[in-house]
C-alpha positions in Angstrom: 45.6 -9.0 -144.4 43.5 -6.4 -145.4 40.4 -8.1 -146.0 41.4 -9.8 -142.7 41.6 -6.5 -140.4 38.7 -4.7 -142.2 36.3 -7.9 -141.3 37.5 -7.3 -137.4 37.0 -3.9 -137.5 33.3 -4.4 -138.5 33.3 -7.0 -135.8 34.9 -4.8 -133.9 32.1 -1.7 -134.4 29.7 -4.0 -134.1 30.3 -5.0 -130.9 30.6 -1.3 -129.3 26.4 -1.3 -131.3 25.1 -4.0 -129.6 27.1 -2.9 -126.2 25.2 0.3 -126.2 21.6 -0.8 -127.5 22.5 -3.4 -124.0 23.1 -0.2 -121.4 20.1 1.7 -122.9 17.9 -1.6 -122.6 19.4 -2.1 -118.8 18.2 2.0 -117.7 15.4 0.9 -119.6 14.8 -1.6 -117.4 15.9 -0.1 -114.7 13.7 3.2 -115.5 10.3 0.2 -115.0 11.3 -1.6 -112.0 14.8 -3.3 -112.6 17.6 -3.6 -110.2 21.3 -4.6 -110.4 21.1 -8.4 -109.4 18.4 -9.2 -112.7 20.9 -7.6 -114.4 23.7 -9.0 -113.6 21.4 -12.3 -114.0 20.3 -11.7 -117.6 23.1 -10.7 -118.5 25.8 -13.9 -118.0 23.4 -16.5 -119.0 22.3 -14.8 -122.2 25.9 -15.2 -122.8 26.2 -18.4 -121.4 23.1 -19.5 -123.7 25.0 -18.6 -126.9 27.9 -19.6 -125.4 26.2 -23.1 -125.5 24.7 -22.6 -128.6 27.9 -22.2 -130.9 30.0 -24.4 -129.2 27.2 -27.1 -130.1 26.7 -25.4 -133.7 31.0 -25.1 -133.5 34.1 -27.4 -132.1 31.1 -28.4 -129.4 31.0 -28.9 -126.0 33.8 -30.7 -125.2 35.6 -27.4 -126.4 34.6 -26.0 -123.0 36.3 -28.4 -120.6 40.0 -26.7 -119.1 43.3 -27.4 -116.8 43.7 -24.1 -114.8 40.4 -23.3 -113.5 42.4 -21.5 -111.1 43.2 -19.2 -113.6 39.6 -18.8 -114.4 38.2 -18.5 -110.9 40.3 -15.5 -110.9 39.3 -14.3 -114.6 35.4 -14.1 -112.4 35.9 -12.8 -109.6 37.8 -10.3 -111.0 34.9 -9.5 -113.7 32.1 -9.7 -111.2 33.4 -7.6 -109.5 33.9 -5.1 -112.4 30.9 -5.9 -113.7 28.9 -5.4 -110.7 30.4 -1.8 -110.5 29.9 -0.8 -114.2 26.2 -1.6 -113.9 25.5 0.1 -110.8 27.0 3.4 -112.1 24.9 2.8 -115.6 22.4 3.1 -113.6 23.2 6.4 -111.5 24.7 7.9 -114.5 24.0 9.8 -118.1 24.7 7.0 -120.2 27.2 9.4 -122.5 28.8 9.6 -118.7 29.1 6.3 -117.7 29.9 5.0 -120.9 33.2 8.0 -121.4 34.4 7.5 -117.8 35.2 3.6 -119.3 37.3 5.2 -121.5 39.7 4.2 -118.9 40.4 0.8 -119.1 43.9 1.5 -121.5 44.3 3.9 -119.0 43.5 1.4 -115.7 45.7 -0.7 -117.5 48.6 0.6 -117.8 48.8 1.8 -113.7 48.1 -1.7 -113.7 50.7 -3.8 -116.0 53.6 -1.5 -114.4 52.2 -2.2 -111.0 51.2 -6.5 -111.1 53.3 -7.8 -114.2 56.2 -4.9 -113.4 56.4 -4.0 -117.1 58.5 -1.0 -118.1 56.3 2.1 -118.8 58.3 5.0 -120.6 57.6 9.1 -120.6 55.3 8.7 -123.2 52.4 6.3 -121.7 53.0 8.1 -118.5 52.1 11.2 -120.2 49.0 9.9 -121.4 48.0 8.7 -118.0 48.2 12.0 -116.9 46.0 13.7 -120.0 43.7 10.9 -119.1 43.4 11.4 -115.4 43.1 15.1 -116.0 40.3 13.9 -118.6 38.7 12.1 -115.5 38.4 15.1 -112.7 37.1 16.6 -115.8 34.2 13.8 -115.2 34.2 13.2 -111.6 34.9 17.2 -110.7 36.4 16.6 -107.5 34.2 17.4 -104.3 31.2 17.6 -105.1 28.5 15.3 -103.4 25.6 12.8 -104.5 24.7 10.0 -105.7 26.7 11.1 -109.3 29.7 11.8 -107.9 29.3 8.0 -106.5 27.9 6.2 -110.3 31.4 8.1 -111.7 33.3 6.4 -108.4 32.3 3.2 -109.6 31.9 3.7 -113.0 36.2 4.3 -112.3 36.4 1.3 -109.7 34.9 -0.7 -112.8 37.4 0.1 -115.3 40.8 -0.5 -113.0 39.0 -4.3 -112.4 38.0 -4.2 -115.9 41.7 -3.4 -116.9 42.5 -6.3 -114.2 40.5 -9.4 -116.6 42.8 -7.1 -120.0 46.2 -8.1 -117.8 44.6 -11.6 -117.1 43.9 -12.7 -120.3 47.3 -12.1 -121.0 48.1 -15.4 -119.4 44.6 -17.3 -119.9 44.6 -16.6 -123.8 48.4 -18.4 -123.8 46.4 -22.0 -124.1 42.6 -21.2 -123.5 40.1 -20.2 -126.9 37.8 -17.3 -126.5 34.7 -19.4 -125.9 35.7 -21.6 -123.3 37.4 -18.9 -122.1 33.8 -16.5 -122.0 31.2 -20.2 -120.2 33.7 -20.5 -117.8 33.1 -17.0 -116.2 29.5 -17.2 -117.6 29.1 -20.5 -114.9 31.5 -19.3 -112.2 29.4 -16.3 -112.0 26.3 -17.2 -112.5 27.7 -19.8 -108.9 27.6 -16.2 -107.0 25.0 -14.5 -108.0 22.0 -17.0 -108.2 21.8 -17.7 -104.6 21.4 -14.1 -104.1 18.7 -13.7 -106.8 16.7 -16.9 -105.4 16.4 -14.7 -102.2 16.0 -11.4 -103.6 13.8 -12.0 -107.2 10.5 -10.2 -107.4 7.5 -10.4 -109.9 8.3 -7.8 -113.1 5.6 -6.6 -115.8 5.7 -8.5 -119.0 7.2 -5.6 -120.3 10.2 -5.8 -118.4 11.2 -9.6 -118.7 11.7 -8.7 -122.1 13.9 -5.6 -121.3 15.5 -8.1 -118.8 16.1 -11.1 -122.0 16.7 -8.9 -125.0 19.7 -7.3 -122.5 21.4 -10.2 -121.9 21.4 -12.2 -124.9 22.4 -9.0 -126.7 24.6 -8.1 -124.4 25.9 -11.8 -124.8 26.5 -11.1 -128.2 28.5 -8.0 -127.5 31.4 -10.0 -125.5 31.5 -12.8 -128.3 31.3 -10.3 -131.1 34.4 -8.1 -129.0 36.8 -11.3 -128.6 36.0 -12.2 -132.1 37.6 -9.7 -133.5 40.8 -9.7 -132.3 41.2 -13.2 -133.4 41.3 -10.8 -137.2 42.8 -7.9 -136.3 45.3 -6.6 -133.9 44.9 -5.1 -130.6 45.9 -1.6 -132.2 43.8 -1.3 -135.0 40.3 -2.5 -133.2 40.2 -1.0 -130.1 40.6 2.6 -131.5 37.0 1.1 -132.9 35.1 1.2 -129.6 35.3 5.5 -128.5 32.6 5.0 -131.1 30.9 4.1 -128.6 30.2 7.9 -127.0 28.3 8.6 -130.9 26.1 5.9 -130.0 25.7 6.8 -125.5 24.7 10.6 -126.5 22.1 9.4 -129.6 20.3 6.3 -127.0 20.2 9.2 -124.2 18.3 11.4 -126.1 16.0 9.8 -127.8 15.4 7.1 -125.6 16.1 9.9 -122.0 15.8 13.4 -123.1 18.5 14.2 -122.5 22.3 15.2 -123.6 25.7 15.6 -122.6 27.0 18.4 -120.1 29.3 21.1 -120.9 32.0 18.4 -118.5 31.5 15.3 -121.0 32.7 17.7 -124.0 35.8 17.7 -122.0 37.1 15.5 -120.7 36.2 12.7 -123.5 38.6 14.4 -125.8 41.2 14.1 -122.5 40.3 10.9 -121.8 40.6 9.6 -125.6 43.4 10.8 -126.8 44.7 9.0 -123.7 43.7 6.3 -124.6 44.4 6.0 -128.4 48.2 7.7 -127.5 48.1 4.9 -125.0 47.4 1.8 -128.0 49.2 3.2 -130.1 52.5 3.6 -128.2 51.5 0.0 -127.5 51.4 -1.0 -131.2 54.7 0.9 -131.9 56.2 -1.0 -129.2 55.4 -4.7 -130.3 56.7 -3.9 -134.1 60.2 -2.8 -132.6 60.7 -6.1 -130.3 59.4 -8.4 -133.3 61.9 -6.3 -135.4 64.3 -7.0 -133.3 63.6 -10.6 -132.8 64.3 -11.0 -136.7 67.1 -8.9 -136.7 
């Protein structure tokens, strides 16, 4: 059991690193003229390629069939909307700020679970949500105007849609394998994005194409390793590893873009991280209590 958990933690750490590399690569591509539509289509195409390779080497392409197309369409709609907002925010905000706002996903998932699923949320988790909200206010600084304010708003919207995906995956994951879910998300997203890409396509220099291909494949590997980590360790164990993303974001922001985070992030980030850890820990405790009651 300990070895499985350690492997799951290791996978999640690799996933977080890959996500940071993919984000930095996309930001570099943007600096050379790549656009949002380029990032979206290469990300999903790279993921689809990896899924097809893994399915061929493993359970076979037949394992990707589904009888829950409607559920996958709903998940893909929410997921693609969230991804679009997150990528758009990434192009506007510094890496560290964009990464930190994504740490609000547990807070958003708590709110959506209470509103959509009608789950009971105790006072401890509501306090955690309020702490996270204060952290977001520190980062966003309401009343400020400009492109970065819009970027922060897009990042927050993206976090809520990502939380919506987590809520949907609780149900889809009961019957569908992770590889199947990722396959349908990729293929359905490409069906939506491809016509826009065909209309908006424009040539790029070879190094931009190389950056886009790298971002797509690395991003796909991130998505697959992130999903695989859940097979080896519970959410309460691996989710805290996600906060190591801030270390990579600050490092890449400094090395590649010669930019260090401002004072707001040093105040807001700890509050948001504290909020997320409190929510994850409380859900772990509640899950353990439900298990003990079931045994009794």
